[in-house]
PDB file of N, H, CA, C and O in Angstrom:
ATOM      1  N   MET A   1      72.053 118.905  98.560  1.00  0.00           N
ATOM      2  CA  MET A   1      73.364 118.522  99.048  1.00  0.00           C
ATOM      3  C   MET A   1      73.390 118.395 100.562  1.00  0.00           C
ATOM      4  O   MET A   1      74.454 118.470 101.175  1.00  0.00           O
ATOM      5  N   ALA A   2      72.272 118.212 101.141  1.00  0.00           N
ATOM      6  H   ALA A   2      71.407 118.151 100.643  1.00  0.00           H
ATOM      7  CA  ALA A   2      72.220 118.122 102.599  1.00  0.00           C
ATOM      8  C   ALA A   2      72.795 116.788 103.054  1.00  0.00           C
ATOM      9  O   ALA A   2      72.267 115.724 102.732  1.00  0.00           O
ATOM     10  N   THR A   3      73.881 116.862 103.805  1.00  0.00           N
ATOM     11  H   THR A   3      74.310 117.726 104.067  1.00  0.00           H
ATOM     12  CA  THR A   3      74.474 115.660 104.362  1.00  0.00           C
ATOM     13  C   THR A   3      74.463 115.792 105.866  1.00  0.00           C
ATOM     14  O   THR A   3      74.476 116.898 106.406  1.00  0.00           O
ATOM     15  N   LYS A   4      74.440 114.656 106.539  1.00  0.00           N
ATOM     16  H   LYS A   4      74.430 113.757 106.100  1.00  0.00           H
ATOM     17  CA  LYS A   4      74.408 114.712 107.995  1.00  0.00           C
ATOM     18  C   LYS A   4      75.776 115.080 108.546  1.00  0.00           C
ATOM     19  O   LYS A   4      76.806 114.839 107.916  1.00  0.00           O
ATOM     20  N   LYS A   5      75.764 115.661 109.723  1.00  0.00           N
ATOM     21  H   LYS A   5      74.928 115.857 110.235  1.00  0.00           H
ATOM     22  CA  LYS A   5      77.006 116.032 110.388  1.00  0.00           C
ATOM     23  C   LYS A   5      77.737 114.756 110.796  1.00  0.00           C
ATOM     24  O   LYS A   5      77.140 113.833 111.351  1.00  0.00           O
ATOM     25  N   LYS A   6      79.023 114.719 110.514  1.00  0.00           N
ATOM     26  H   LYS A   6      79.507 115.468 110.062  1.00  0.00           H
ATOM     27  CA  LYS A   6      79.811 113.545 110.869  1.00  0.00           C
ATOM     28  C   LYS A   6      80.754 113.888 112.006  1.00  0.00           C
ATOM     29  O   LYS A   6      81.263 115.005 112.092  1.00  0.00           O
ATOM     30  N   ASP A   7      80.977 112.933 112.863  1.00  0.00           N
ATOM     31  H   ASP A   7      80.563 112.025 112.793  1.00  0.00           H
ATOM     32  CA  ASP A   7      81.940 113.112 113.934  1.00  0.00           C
ATOM     33  C   ASP A   7      83.335 112.804 113.425  1.00  0.00           C
ATOM     34  O   ASP A   7      83.506 112.167 112.386  1.00  0.00           O
ATOM     35  N   ALA A   8      84.325 113.262 114.168  1.00  0.00           N
ATOM     36  H   ALA A   8      84.186 113.779 115.013  1.00  0.00           H
ATOM     37  CA  ALA A   8      85.710 112.992 113.796  1.00  0.00           C
ATOM     38  C   ALA A   8      85.975 111.492 113.821  1.00  0.00           C
ATOM     39  O   ALA A   8      86.813 111.004 113.063  1.00  0.00           O
ATOM     40  N   ASP A   9      85.274 110.751 114.680  1.00  0.00           N
ATOM     41  H   ASP A   9      84.593 111.147 115.295  1.00  0.00           H
ATOM     42  CA  ASP A   9      85.466 109.294 114.746  1.00  0.00           C
ATOM     43  C   ASP A   9      85.098 108.621 113.432  1.00  0.00           C
ATOM     44  O   ASP A   9      85.709 107.624 113.048  1.00  0.00           O
ATOM     45  N   ASP A  10      84.101 109.165 112.743  1.00  0.00           N
ATOM     46  H   ASP A  10      83.605 109.975 113.055  1.00  0.00           H
ATOM     47  CA  ASP A  10      83.720 108.608 111.440  1.00  0.00           C
ATOM     48  C   ASP A  10      84.859 108.761 110.440  1.00  0.00           C
ATOM     49  O   ASP A  10      85.081 107.889 109.600  1.00  0.00           O
ATOM     50  N   TYR A  11      85.578 109.875 110.536  1.00  0.00           N
ATOM     51  H   TYR A  11      85.398 110.583 111.218  1.00  0.00           H
ATOM     52  CA  TYR A  11      86.680 110.131 109.613  1.00  0.00           C
ATOM     53  C   TYR A  11      87.940 109.349 109.982  1.00  0.00           C
ATOM     54  O   TYR A  11      88.752 109.039 109.110  1.00  0.00           O
ATOM     55  N   ARG A  12      88.106 109.033 111.243  1.00  0.00           N
ATOM     56  H   ARG A  12      87.447 109.285 111.951  1.00  0.00           H
ATOM     57  CA  ARG A  12      89.315 108.314 111.669  1.00  0.00           C
ATOM     58  C   ARG A  12      89.392 106.911 111.075  1.00  0.00           C
ATOM     59  O   ARG A  12      90.481 106.350 110.952  1.00  0.00           O
ATOM     60  N   GLY A  13      88.252 106.343 110.709  1.00  0.00           N
ATOM     61  H   GLY A  13      87.367 106.799 110.808  1.00  0.00           H
ATOM     62  CA  GLY A  13      88.228 105.017 110.121  1.00  0.00           C
ATOM     63  C   GLY A  13      88.529 105.002 108.631  1.00  0.00           C
ATOM     64  O   GLY A  13      88.594 103.931 108.028  1.00  0.00           O
ATOM     65  N   LYS A  14      88.713 106.160 108.033  1.00  0.00           N
ATOM     66  H   LYS A  14      88.660 107.030 108.523  1.00  0.00           H
ATOM     67  CA  LYS A  14      88.946 106.243 106.592  1.00  0.00           C
ATOM     68  C   LYS A  14      90.429 106.379 106.284  1.00  0.00           C
ATOM     69  O   LYS A  14      91.224 106.802 107.123  1.00  0.00           O
ATOM     70  N   SER A  15      90.778 106.010 105.061  1.00  0.00           N
ATOM     71  H   SER A  15      90.132 105.666 104.379  1.00  0.00           H
ATOM     72  CA  SER A  15      92.169 106.124 104.625  1.00  0.00           C
ATOM     73  C   SER A  15      92.467 107.568 104.228  1.00  0.00           C
ATOM     74  O   SER A  15      91.561 108.392 104.106  1.00  0.00           O
ATOM     75  N   ALA A  16      93.742 107.854 104.032  1.00  0.00           N
ATOM     76  H   ALA A  16      94.478 107.185 104.131  1.00  0.00           H
ATOM     77  CA  ALA A  16      94.164 109.208 103.655  1.00  0.00           C
ATOM     78  C   ALA A  16      93.589 109.601 102.299  1.00  0.00           C
ATOM     79  O   ALA A  16      93.232 110.761 102.095  1.00  0.00           O
ATOM     80  N   ASP A  17      93.493 108.653 101.372  1.00  0.00           N
ATOM     81  H   ASP A  17      93.783 107.710 101.538  1.00  0.00           H
ATOM     82  CA  ASP A  17      92.938 108.944 100.053  1.00  0.00           C
ATOM     83  C   ASP A  17      91.454 109.303 100.137  1.00  0.00           C
ATOM     84  O   ASP A  17      90.990 110.228  99.471  1.00  0.00           O
ATOM     85  N   GLU A  18      90.724 108.564 100.960  1.00  0.00           N
ATOM     86  H   GLU A  18      91.102 107.813 101.501  1.00  0.00           H
ATOM     87  CA  GLU A  18      89.302 108.846 101.127  1.00  0.00           C
ATOM     88  C   GLU A  18      89.099 110.219 101.769  1.00  0.00           C
ATOM     89  O   GLU A  18      88.197 110.966 101.391  1.00  0.00           O
ATOM     90  N   LEU A  19      89.944 110.535 102.734  1.00  0.00           N
ATOM     91  H   LEU A  19      90.677 109.929 103.041  1.00  0.00           H
ATOM     92  CA  LEU A  19      89.850 111.838 103.390  1.00  0.00           C
ATOM     93  C   LEU A  19      90.169 112.968 102.417  1.00  0.00           C
ATOM     94  O   LEU A  19      89.502 114.002 102.420  1.00  0.00           O
ATOM     95  N   SER A  20      91.179 112.772 101.595  1.00  0.00           N
ATOM     96  H   SER A  20      91.722 111.931 101.593  1.00  0.00           H
ATOM     97  CA  SER A  20      91.539 113.790 100.604  1.00  0.00           C
ATOM     98  C   SER A  20      90.407 114.016  99.609  1.00  0.00           C
ATOM     99  O   SER A  20      90.111 115.149  99.231  1.00  0.00           O
ATOM    100  N   GLU A  21      89.788 112.934  99.199  1.00  0.00           N
ATOM    101  H   GLU A  21      90.028 112.013  99.507  1.00  0.00           H
ATOM    102  CA  GLU A  21      88.669 113.021  98.262  1.00  0.00           C
ATOM    103  C   GLU A  21      87.494 113.776  98.892  1.00  0.00           C
ATOM    104  O   GLU A  21      86.884 114.632  98.252  1.00  0.00           O
ATOM    105  N   GLN A  22      87.187 113.455 100.138  1.00  0.00           N
ATOM    106  H   GLN A  22      87.683 112.759 100.658  1.00  0.00           H
ATOM    107  CA  GLN A  22      86.098 114.118 100.849  1.00  0.00           C
ATOM    108  C   GLN A  22      86.414 115.601 101.061  1.00  0.00           C
ATOM    109  O   GLN A  22      85.533 116.453 100.945  1.00  0.00           O
ATOM    110  N   LEU A  23      87.671 115.898 101.370  1.00  0.00           N
ATOM    111  H   LEU A  23      88.386 115.206 101.464  1.00  0.00           H
ATOM    112  CA  LEU A  23      88.097 117.274 101.579  1.00  0.00           C
ATOM    113  C   LEU A  23      87.945 118.099 100.300  1.00  0.00           C
ATOM    114  O   LEU A  23      87.484 119.240 100.337  1.00  0.00           O
ATOM    115  N   THR A  24      88.333 117.518  99.185  1.00  0.00           N
ATOM    116  H   THR A  24      88.708 116.591  99.155  1.00  0.00           H
ATOM    117  CA  THR A  24      88.197 118.192  97.896  1.00  0.00           C
ATOM    118  C   THR A  24      86.731 118.483  97.586  1.00  0.00           C
ATOM    119  O   THR A  24      86.386 119.568  97.119  1.00  0.00           O
ATOM    120  N   LYS A  25      85.889 117.511  97.849  1.00  0.00           N
ATOM    121  H   LYS A  25      86.169 116.629  98.228  1.00  0.00           H
ATOM    122  CA  LYS A  25      84.451 117.665  97.608  1.00  0.00           C
ATOM    123  C   LYS A  25      83.878 118.803  98.465  1.00  0.00           C
ATOM    124  O   LYS A  25      83.097 119.620  97.978  1.00  0.00           O
ATOM    125  N   LEU A  26      84.268 118.848  99.731  1.00  0.00           N
ATOM    126  H   LEU A  26      84.903 118.185 100.127  1.00  0.00           H
ATOM    127  CA  LEU A  26      83.760 119.887 100.622  1.00  0.00           C
ATOM    128  C   LEU A  26      84.288 121.269 100.254  1.00  0.00           C
ATOM    129  O   LEU A  26      83.569 122.260 100.379  1.00  0.00           O
ATOM    130  N   LYS A  27      85.529 121.344  99.806  1.00  0.00           N
ATOM    131  H   LYS A  27      86.114 120.539  99.704  1.00  0.00           H
ATOM    132  CA  LYS A  27      86.092 122.638  99.410  1.00  0.00           C
ATOM    133  C   LYS A  27      85.387 123.183  98.165  1.00  0.00           C
ATOM    134  O   LYS A  27      85.182 124.391  98.045  1.00  0.00           O
ATOM    135  N   LYS A  28      85.016 122.291  97.240  1.00  0.00           N
ATOM    136  H   LYS A  28      85.182 121.309  97.338  1.00  0.00           H
ATOM    137  CA  LYS A  28      84.251 122.714  96.069  1.00  0.00           C
ATOM    138  C   LYS A  28      82.879 123.227  96.485  1.00  0.00           C
ATOM    139  O   LYS A  28      82.396 124.238  95.975  1.00  0.00           O
ATOM    140  N   GLU A  29      82.259 122.511  97.423  1.00  0.00           N
ATOM    141  H   GLU A  29      82.651 121.690  97.837  1.00  0.00           H
ATOM    142  CA  GLU A  29      80.954 122.948  97.918  1.00  0.00           C
ATOM    143  C   GLU A  29      81.072 124.298  98.625  1.00  0.00           C
ATOM    144  O   GLU A  29      80.210 125.164  98.472  1.00  0.00           O
ATOM    145  N   GLN A  30      82.139 124.470  99.392  1.00  0.00           N
ATOM    146  H   GLN A  30      82.839 123.767  99.515  1.00  0.00           H
ATOM    147  CA  GLN A  30      82.367 125.734 100.088  1.00  0.00           C
ATOM    148  C   GLN A  30      82.511 126.881  99.084  1.00  0.00           C
ATOM    149  O   GLN A  30      81.968 127.967  99.290  1.00  0.00           O
ATOM    150  N   PHE A  31      83.233 126.637  98.019  1.00  0.00           N
ATOM    151  H   PHE A  31      83.674 125.755  97.852  1.00  0.00           H
ATOM    152  CA  PHE A  31      83.390 127.651  96.973  1.00  0.00           C
ATOM    153  C   PHE A  31      82.035 128.025  96.375  1.00  0.00           C
ATOM    154  O   PHE A  31      81.722 129.205  96.212  1.00  0.00           O
ATOM    155  N   ASN A  32      81.242 127.012  96.053  1.00  0.00           N
ATOM    156  H   ASN A  32      81.497 126.054  96.186  1.00  0.00           H
ATOM    157  CA  ASN A  32      79.926 127.260  95.469  1.00  0.00           C
ATOM    158  C   ASN A  32      79.017 128.021  96.428  1.00  0.00           C
ATOM    159  O   ASN A  32      78.255 128.891  96.007  1.00  0.00           O
ATOM    160  N   LEU A  33      79.098 127.696  97.716  1.00  0.00           N
ATOM    161  H   LEU A  33      79.718 126.989  98.058  1.00  0.00           H
ATOM    162  CA  LEU A  33      78.286 128.395  98.703  1.00  0.00           C
ATOM    163  C   LEU A  33      78.695 129.862  98.825  1.00  0.00           C
ATOM    164  O   LEU A  33      77.847 130.746  98.948  1.00  0.00           O
ATOM    165  N   ARG A  34      80.009 130.107  98.788  1.00  0.00           N
ATOM    166  H   ARG A  34      80.698 129.389  98.688  1.00  0.00           H
ATOM    167  CA  ARG A  34      80.486 131.494  98.846  1.00  0.00           C
ATOM    168  C   ARG A  34      80.001 132.276  97.634  1.00  0.00           C
ATOM    169  O   ARG A  34      79.612 133.439  97.744  1.00  0.00           O
ATOM    170  N   PHE A  35      80.029 131.630  96.488  1.00  0.00           N
ATOM    171  H   PHE A  35      80.345 130.685  96.399  1.00  0.00           H
ATOM    172  CA  PHE A  35      79.580 132.266  95.244  1.00  0.00           C
ATOM    173  C   PHE A  35      78.083 132.586  95.327  1.00  0.00           C
ATOM    174  O   PHE A  35      77.658 133.674  94.940  1.00  0.00           O
ATOM    175  N   GLN A  36      77.296 131.648  95.826  1.00  0.00           N
ATOM    176  H   GLN A  36      77.641 130.764  96.141  1.00  0.00           H
ATOM    177  CA  GLN A  36      75.856 131.862  95.969  1.00  0.00           C
ATOM    178  C   GLN A  36      75.567 132.996  96.952  1.00  0.00           C
ATOM    179  O   GLN A  36      74.670 133.809  96.729  1.00  0.00           O
ATOM    180  N   ARG A  37      76.339 133.042  98.046  1.00  0.00           N
ATOM    181  H   ARG A  37      77.067 132.381  98.227  1.00  0.00           H
ATOM    182  CA  ARG A  37      76.125 134.097  99.040  1.00  0.00           C
ATOM    183  C   ARG A  37      76.434 135.469  98.435  1.00  0.00           C
ATOM    184  O   ARG A  37      75.719 136.437  98.692  1.00  0.00           O
ATOM    185  N   ALA A  38      77.486 135.550  97.643  1.00  0.00           N
ATOM    186  H   ALA A  38      78.067 134.763  97.435  1.00  0.00           H
ATOM    187  CA  ALA A  38      77.862 136.820  97.028  1.00  0.00           C
ATOM    188  C   ALA A  38      76.792 137.304  96.045  1.00  0.00           C
ATOM    189  O   ALA A  38      76.591 138.507  95.878  1.00  0.00           O
ATOM    190  N   ASN A  39      76.116 136.366  95.407  1.00  0.00           N
ATOM    191  H   ASN A  39      76.279 135.388  95.543  1.00  0.00           H
ATOM    192  CA  ASN A  39      75.075 136.717  94.440  1.00  0.00           C
ATOM    193  C   ASN A  39      73.691 136.849  95.073  1.00  0.00           C
ATOM    194  O   ASN A  39      72.721 137.180  94.391  1.00  0.00           O
ATOM    195  N   GLY A  40      73.604 136.593  96.362  1.00  0.00           N
ATOM    196  H   GLY A  40      74.392 136.324  96.916  1.00  0.00           H
ATOM    197  CA  GLY A  40      72.326 136.686  97.052  1.00  0.00           C
ATOM    198  C   GLY A  40      71.397 135.532  96.775  1.00  0.00           C
ATOM    199  O   GLY A  40      70.185 135.668  96.938  1.00  0.00           O
ATOM    200  N   GLN A  41      71.933 134.390  96.359  1.00  0.00           N
ATOM    201  H   GLN A  41      72.918 134.280  96.226  1.00  0.00           H
ATOM    202  CA  GLN A  41      71.108 133.230  96.017  1.00  0.00           C
ATOM    203  C   GLN A  41      71.160 132.137  97.075  1.00  0.00           C
ATOM    204  O   GLN A  41      70.543 131.087  96.899  1.00  0.00           O
ATOM    205  N   LEU A  42      71.873 132.357  98.156  1.00  0.00           N
ATOM    206  H   LEU A  42      72.374 133.210  98.299  1.00  0.00           H
ATOM    207  CA  LEU A  42      72.055 131.323  99.174  1.00  0.00           C
ATOM    208  C   LEU A  42      70.806 131.211 100.038  1.00  0.00           C
ATOM    209  O   LEU A  42      70.387 132.183 100.666  1.00  0.00           O
ATOM    210  N   GLU A  43      70.217 130.024 100.065  1.00  0.00           N
ATOM    211  H   GLU A  43      70.557 129.234  99.555  1.00  0.00           H
ATOM    212  CA  GLU A  43      69.009 129.796 100.853  1.00  0.00           C
ATOM    213  C   GLU A  43      69.327 129.203 102.217  1.00  0.00           C
ATOM    214  O   GLU A  43      68.783 129.646 103.228  1.00  0.00           O
ATOM    215  N   LYS A  44      70.195 128.213 102.251  1.00  0.00           N
ATOM    216  H   LYS A  44      70.637 127.853 101.430  1.00  0.00           H
ATOM    217  CA  LYS A  44      70.544 127.555 103.509  1.00  0.00           C
ATOM    218  C   LYS A  44      71.842 128.166 104.038  1.00  0.00           C
ATOM    219  O   LYS A  44      72.935 127.665 103.774  1.00  0.00           O
ATOM    220  N   THR A  45      71.698 129.243 104.778  1.00  0.00           N
ATOM    221  H   THR A  45      70.810 129.650 104.992  1.00  0.00           H
ATOM    222  CA  THR A  45      72.876 129.957 105.251  1.00  0.00           C
ATOM    223  C   THR A  45      73.671 129.159 106.275  1.00  0.00           C
ATOM    224  O   THR A  45      74.877 129.365 106.411  1.00  0.00           O
ATOM    225  N   ASN A  46      73.018 128.254 106.996  1.00  0.00           N
ATOM    226  H   ASN A  46      72.039 128.087 106.885  1.00  0.00           H
ATOM    227  CA  ASN A  46      73.738 127.461 107.993  1.00  0.00           C
ATOM    228  C   ASN A  46      74.667 126.438 107.344  1.00  0.00           C
ATOM    229  O   ASN A  46      75.570 125.925 108.004  1.00  0.00           O
ATOM    230  N   ARG A  47      74.466 126.141 106.099  1.00  0.00           N
ATOM    231  H   ARG A  47      73.732 126.557 105.562  1.00  0.00           H
ATOM    232  CA  ARG A  47      75.293 125.147 105.396  1.00  0.00           C
ATOM    233  C   ARG A  47      76.746 125.614 105.298  1.00  0.00           C
ATOM    234  O   ARG A  47      77.661 124.791 105.298  1.00  0.00           O
ATOM    235  N   VAL A  48      76.963 126.922 105.214  1.00  0.00           N
ATOM    236  H   VAL A  48      76.220 127.591 105.214  1.00  0.00           H
ATOM    237  CA  VAL A  48      78.317 127.473 105.143  1.00  0.00           C
ATOM    238  C   VAL A  48      79.093 127.068 106.400  1.00  0.00           C
ATOM    239  O   VAL A  48      80.232 126.607 106.315  1.00  0.00           O
ATOM    240  N   ARG A  49      78.475 127.242 107.542  1.00  0.00           N
ATOM    241  H   ARG A  49      77.550 127.616 107.611  1.00  0.00           H
ATOM    242  CA  ARG A  49      79.114 126.923 108.818  1.00  0.00           C
ATOM    243  C   ARG A  49      79.364 125.424 108.952  1.00  0.00           C
ATOM    244  O   ARG A  49      80.425 125.007 109.416  1.00  0.00           O
ATOM    245  N   ILE A  50      78.396 124.626 108.550  1.00  0.00           N
ATOM    246  H   ILE A  50      77.535 124.966 108.173  1.00  0.00           H
ATOM    247  CA  ILE A  50      78.527 123.169 108.649  1.00  0.00           C
ATOM    248  C   ILE A  50      79.685 122.678 107.788  1.00  0.00           C
ATOM    249  O   ILE A  50      80.490 121.863 108.238  1.00  0.00           O
ATOM    250  N   VAL A  51      79.775 123.166 106.560  1.00  0.00           N
ATOM    251  H   VAL A  51      79.121 123.829 106.195  1.00  0.00           H
ATOM    252  CA  VAL A  51      80.836 122.746 105.644  1.00  0.00           C
ATOM    253  C   VAL A  51      82.204 123.161 106.193  1.00  0.00           C
ATOM    254  O   VAL A  51      83.161 122.389 106.132  1.00  0.00           O
ATOM    255  N   ARG A  52      82.291 124.376 106.727  1.00  0.00           N
ATOM    256  H   ARG A  52      81.513 125.003 106.777  1.00  0.00           H
ATOM    257  CA  ARG A  52      83.559 124.862 107.271  1.00  0.00           C
ATOM    258  C   ARG A  52      84.027 123.972 108.422  1.00  0.00           C
ATOM    259  O   ARG A  52      85.216 123.675 108.533  1.00  0.00           O
ATOM    260  N   LYS A  53      83.104 123.552 109.269  1.00  0.00           N
ATOM    261  H   LYS A  53      82.138 123.793 109.179  1.00  0.00           H
ATOM    262  CA  LYS A  53      83.470 122.702 110.401  1.00  0.00           C
ATOM    263  C   LYS A  53      83.839 121.286 109.952  1.00  0.00           C
ATOM    264  O   LYS A  53      84.731 120.665 110.529  1.00  0.00           O
ATOM    265  N   GLU A  54      83.161 120.781 108.933  1.00  0.00           N
ATOM    266  H   GLU A  54      82.436 121.286 108.464  1.00  0.00           H
ATOM    267  CA  GLU A  54      83.503 119.466 108.389  1.00  0.00           C
ATOM    268  C   GLU A  54      84.919 119.477 107.818  1.00  0.00           C
ATOM    269  O   GLU A  54      85.675 118.524 108.011  1.00  0.00           O
ATOM    270  N   ILE A  55      85.279 120.548 107.118  1.00  0.00           N
ATOM    271  H   ILE A  55      84.665 121.322 106.961  1.00  0.00           H
ATOM    272  CA  ILE A  55      86.624 120.687 106.562  1.00  0.00           C
ATOM    273  C   ILE A  55      87.644 120.674 107.691  1.00  0.00           C
ATOM    274  O   ILE A  55      88.679 120.016 107.590  1.00  0.00           O
ATOM    275  N   ALA A  56      87.355 121.395 108.758  1.00  0.00           N
ATOM    276  H   ALA A  56      86.514 121.929 108.840  1.00  0.00           H
ATOM    277  CA  ALA A  56      88.274 121.440 109.898  1.00  0.00           C
ATOM    278  C   ALA A  56      88.427 120.069 110.536  1.00  0.00           C
ATOM    279  O   ALA A  56      89.530 119.693 110.930  1.00  0.00           O
ATOM    280  N   ARG A  57      87.343 119.321 110.644  1.00  0.00           N
ATOM    281  H   ARG A  57      86.446 119.626 110.323  1.00  0.00           H
ATOM    282  CA  ARG A  57      87.411 117.967 111.225  1.00  0.00           C
ATOM    283  C   ARG A  57      88.314 117.058 110.384  1.00  0.00           C
ATOM    284  O   ARG A  57      89.161 116.338 110.913  1.00  0.00           O
ATOM    285  N   ILE A  58      88.116 117.110 109.076  1.00  0.00           N
ATOM    286  H   ILE A  58      87.428 117.695 108.647  1.00  0.00           H
ATOM    287  CA  ILE A  58      88.911 116.260 108.191  1.00  0.00           C
ATOM    288  C   ILE A  58      90.384 116.642 108.276  1.00  0.00           C
ATOM    289  O   ILE A  58      91.246 115.766 108.345  1.00  0.00           O
ATOM    290  N   GLN A  59      90.680 117.930 108.272  1.00  0.00           N
ATOM    291  H   GLN A  59      89.980 118.642 108.217  1.00  0.00           H
ATOM    292  CA  GLN A  59      92.074 118.365 108.358  1.00  0.00           C
ATOM    293  C   GLN A  59      92.699 117.947 109.681  1.00  0.00           C
ATOM    294  O   GLN A  59      93.875 117.586 109.719  1.00  0.00           O
ATOM    295  N   THR A  60      91.935 117.988 110.762  1.00  0.00           N
ATOM    296  H   THR A  60      90.979 118.281 110.731  1.00  0.00           H
ATOM    297  CA  THR A  60      92.431 117.557 112.067  1.00  0.00           C
ATOM    298  C   THR A  60      92.768 116.076 112.056  1.00  0.00           C
ATOM    299  O   THR A  60      93.822 115.673 112.547  1.00  0.00           O
ATOM    300  N   VAL A  61      91.880 115.266 111.498  1.00  0.00           N
ATOM    301  H   VAL A  61      91.024 115.594 111.099  1.00  0.00           H
ATOM    302  CA  VAL A  61      92.119 113.819 111.439  1.00  0.00           C
ATOM    303  C   VAL A  61      93.321 113.507 110.549  1.00  0.00           C
ATOM    304  O   VAL A  61      94.118 112.623 110.863  1.00  0.00           O
ATOM    305  N   MET A  62      93.451 114.234 109.439  1.00  0.00           N
ATOM    306  H   MET A  62      92.804 114.953 109.183  1.00  0.00           H
ATOM    307  CA  MET A  62      94.598 114.015 108.550  1.00  0.00           C
ATOM    308  C   MET A  62      95.904 114.356 109.262  1.00  0.00           C
ATOM    309  O   MET A  62      96.902 113.655 109.097  1.00  0.00           O
ATOM    310  N   THR A  63      95.902 115.420 110.046  1.00  0.00           N
ATOM    311  H   THR A  63      95.091 115.990 110.180  1.00  0.00           H
ATOM    312  CA  THR A  63      97.087 115.797 110.811  1.00  0.00           C
ATOM    313  C   THR A  63      97.422 114.737 111.854  1.00  0.00           C
ATOM    314  O   THR A  63      98.589 114.393 112.044  1.00  0.00           O
ATOM    315  N   GLU A  64      96.399 114.221 112.528  1.00  0.00           N
ATOM    316  H   GLU A  64      95.451 114.500 112.373  1.00  0.00           H
ATOM    317  CA  GLU A  64      96.597 113.149 113.516  1.00  0.00           C
ATOM    318  C   GLU A  64      97.241 111.934 112.858  1.00  0.00           C
ATOM    319  O   GLU A  64      98.173 111.342 113.403  1.00  0.00           O
ATOM    320  N   GLN A  65      96.737 111.569 111.681  1.00  0.00           N
ATOM    321  H   GLN A  65      95.981 112.050 111.238  1.00  0.00           H
ATOM    322  CA  GLN A  65      97.250 110.399 110.984  1.00  0.00           C
ATOM    323  C   GLN A  65      98.704 110.601 110.552  1.00  0.00           C
ATOM    324  O   GLN A  65      99.511 109.676 110.642  1.00  0.00           O
ATOM    325  N   ARG A  66      99.040 111.810 110.083  1.00  0.00           N
ATOM    326  H   ARG A  66      98.384 112.561 110.011  1.00  0.00           H
ATOM    327  CA  ARG A  66     100.416 112.090 109.679  1.00  0.00           C
ATOM    328  C   ARG A  66     101.368 112.017 110.868  1.00  0.00           C
ATOM    329  O   ARG A  66     102.464 111.466 110.759  1.00  0.00           O
ATOM    330  N   ARG A  67     100.952 112.566 111.988  1.00  0.00           N
ATOM    331  H   ARG A  67     100.062 113.013 112.076  1.00  0.00           H
ATOM    332  CA  ARG A  67     101.802 112.547 113.183  1.00  0.00           C
ATOM    333  C   ARG A  67     101.974 111.135 113.721  1.00  0.00           C
ATOM    334  O   ARG A  67     103.042 110.770 114.213  1.00  0.00           O
ATOM    335  N   LYS A  68     100.918 110.353 113.622  1.00  0.00           N
ATOM    336  H   LYS A  68     100.051 110.649 113.222  1.00  0.00           H
ATOM    337  CA  LYS A  68     100.958 108.973 114.090  1.00  0.00           C
ATOM    338  C   LYS A  68     101.903 108.135 113.221  1.00  0.00           C
ATOM    339  O   LYS A  68     102.633 107.282 113.725  1.00  0.00           O
ATOM    340  N   ALA A  69     101.875 108.391 111.918  1.00  0.00           N
ATOM    341  H   ALA A  69     101.282 109.084 111.508  1.00  0.00           H
ATOM    342  CA  ALA A  69     102.704 107.640 110.982  1.00  0.00           C
ATOM    343  C   ALA A  69     104.173 108.067 111.061  1.00  0.00           C
ATOM    344  O   ALA A  69     105.077 107.263 110.831  1.00  0.00           O
ATOM    345  N   GLY A  70     104.392 109.318 111.382  1.00  0.00           N
ATOM    346  H   GLY A  70     103.658 109.972 111.568  1.00  0.00           H
ATOM    347  CA  GLY A  70     105.757 109.846 111.346  1.00  0.00           C
ATOM    348  C   GLY A  70     106.442 109.842 112.641  1.00  0.00           C
ATOM    349  O   GLY A  70     107.595 110.263 112.730  1.00  0.00           O
TER     350      GLY A  70
END
């Protein structure tokens, strides 16, 4: 599941539906990573941090889009 780090600019070009879909996917991955860490099966510990930051980027862009529209 290794994906490259994306900048906020990459997300700004996407629609709200695409962002929501990506956010859902990342939240599921975050859940699975937390579960693996609790069981001691997590190999790529840095992935937790990367996913958390990606979620924050998407939420920031979604907030920007809502404020811009409203």
